C-alpha positions in Angstrom: -39.5 -12.7 56.3 -39.6 -15.5 53.2 -35.9 -16.1 53.3 -36.0 -18.5 56.3 -34.1 -21.3 56.3 -36.4 -23.4 58.9 -39.1 -23.6 56.6 -40.7 -27.1 55.7 -39.4 -28.5 52.2 -42.1 -28.1 49.4 -43.3 -31.2 47.6 -40.9 -31.9 45.1 -44.0 -31.4 42.1 -44.1 -27.9 43.7 -40.2 -27.3 42.9 -39.8 -29.1 39.5 -39.7 -27.1 37.0 -41.5 -28.4 33.4 -40.3 -25.1 31.5 -37.5 -22.7 32.0 -37.7 -19.6 29.8 -35.2 -16.7 30.5 -36.0 -13.8 28.4 -32.7 -12.4 27.8 -33.4 -10.5 24.2 -36.5 -9.1 25.7 -35.1 -7.9 29.1 -37.8 -9.0 31.1 -36.7 -11.4 33.6 -37.7 -15.6 34.1 -40.8 -16.9 33.9 -41.2 -21.0 35.0 -43.8 -23.4 34.5 -43.7 -25.7 37.6 -45.1 -29.4 37.2 -47.9 -29.0 39.9 -49.3 -26.4 37.1 -48.1 -22.8 38.5 -46.6 -20.7 37.0 -43.8 -17.9 38.4 -42.4 -14.5 36.6 -39.9 -12.7 38.0 -38.4 -9.6 36.5 -34.1 -9.2 36.2 -34.2 -6.3 38.9 -36.1 -8.1 41.1 -34.0 -11.3 40.8 -30.6 -9.1 41.0 -32.1 -7.4 43.9 -32.8 -11.1 45.5 -29.6 -12.6 44.7 -29.3 -15.7 47.2 -25.3 -15.3 47.6 -23.7 -15.0 50.9 -22.8 -11.1 50.1 -26.1 -10.4 49.0 -27.8 -11.8 51.8 -25.3 -10.4 54.4 -26.0 -6.8 52.5 -29.4 -7.5 52.9 -29.4 -8.0 56.1 -27.4 -5.5 57.5 -29.4 -3.0 55.5 -33.1 -4.2 56.8 -33.9 -5.3 53.1 -36.1 -7.9 52.3 -35.0 -10.1 48.9 -35.9 -8.3 45.8 -36.3 -4.7 47.4 -33.9 -2.4 45.6 -31.0 -0.7 47.5 -31.7 2.6 48.9 -30.4 5.5 46.6 -27.5 7.6 47.7 -28.9 11.4 47.6 -27.0 13.4 45.2 -27.7 16.8 43.5 -28.0 15.0 40.1 -29.2 11.5 39.9 -26.8 8.9 38.3 -27.9 7.0 35.2 -28.1 3.6 36.4 -28.5 1.2 33.7 -31.3 -1.7 34.3 -30.3 -5.0 36.3 -29.9 -7.5 33.2 -28.0 -10.9 32.9 -25.4 -11.2 30.2 -26.1 -15.0 30.2 -27.7 -17.4 32.3 -26.9 -21.2 32.7 -28.9 -24.0 34.7 -26.9 -25.4 37.8 -27.2 -29.4 37.7 -30.8 -30.3 38.0 -31.6 -28.1 41.0 -30.7 -24.5 40.1 -30.2 -21.3 37.7 -27.1 -19.2 37.7 -27.0 -15.8 35.9 -24.2 -13.7 35.0 -25.2 -9.8 35.6 -23.9 -7.0 33.6 -22.4 -5.3 36.7 -19.8 -8.6 37.2 -22.0 -10.5 39.7 -22.5 -14.1 39.3 -21.9 -15.5 43.0 -25.7 -16.2 43.4 -27.3 -19.7 42.5 -31.2 -19.3 42.5 -32.3 -22.9 43.6 -35.9 -23.9 42.5 -37.1 -24.4 46.1 -35.7 -20.3 46.5 -37.4 -19.5 43.6 -40.8 -21.1 44.4 -40.6 -19.6 47.9 -39.6 -16.2 46.3 -42.9 -16.3 43.8 -44.3 -12.9 42.9 -47.6 -13.8 41.5 -50.9 -12.5 43.5 -51.5 -15.8 44.7 -48.3 -16.5 46.5 -48.0 -12.9 48.1 -51.5 -12.9 49.2 -50.5 -16.5 50.8 -47.4 -14.8 52.0 -49.3 -11.7 53.5 -51.9 -14.0 55.3 -49.5 -16.2 57.3 -46.7 -13.6 58.2 -49.5 -10.4 58.7 -46.8 -8.7 56.6 -46.5 -8.1 52.2 -43.2 -9.7 50.7 
């Protein structure tokens, strides 16, 4: 599981963003160019389902979900429309993180640069995670 707290720290260059793009208008997600040359991208739905706040961590733990894995949909006769996850706004938290104010009213998650780098969804990083843990993200 990639949410382990006992992982060794990443090198500073790997968790220092050179450029951060929050694609609010396009409704796409977050893109970060890291100082070590790596590029990461996350969709807003993945980010909302990977919220690192204590409430969301506890909920995922109880449901057996990994970061970024959507909540199970309740069985219903008629499916209910759910708007796509999207933040109203985003703001930096000091020099170490970003915080989103989601349209669903949630805003408790502080996404540290280290958390985001460890949760990188690029093919290279997801392959490396599979190689070390034996399971996909």
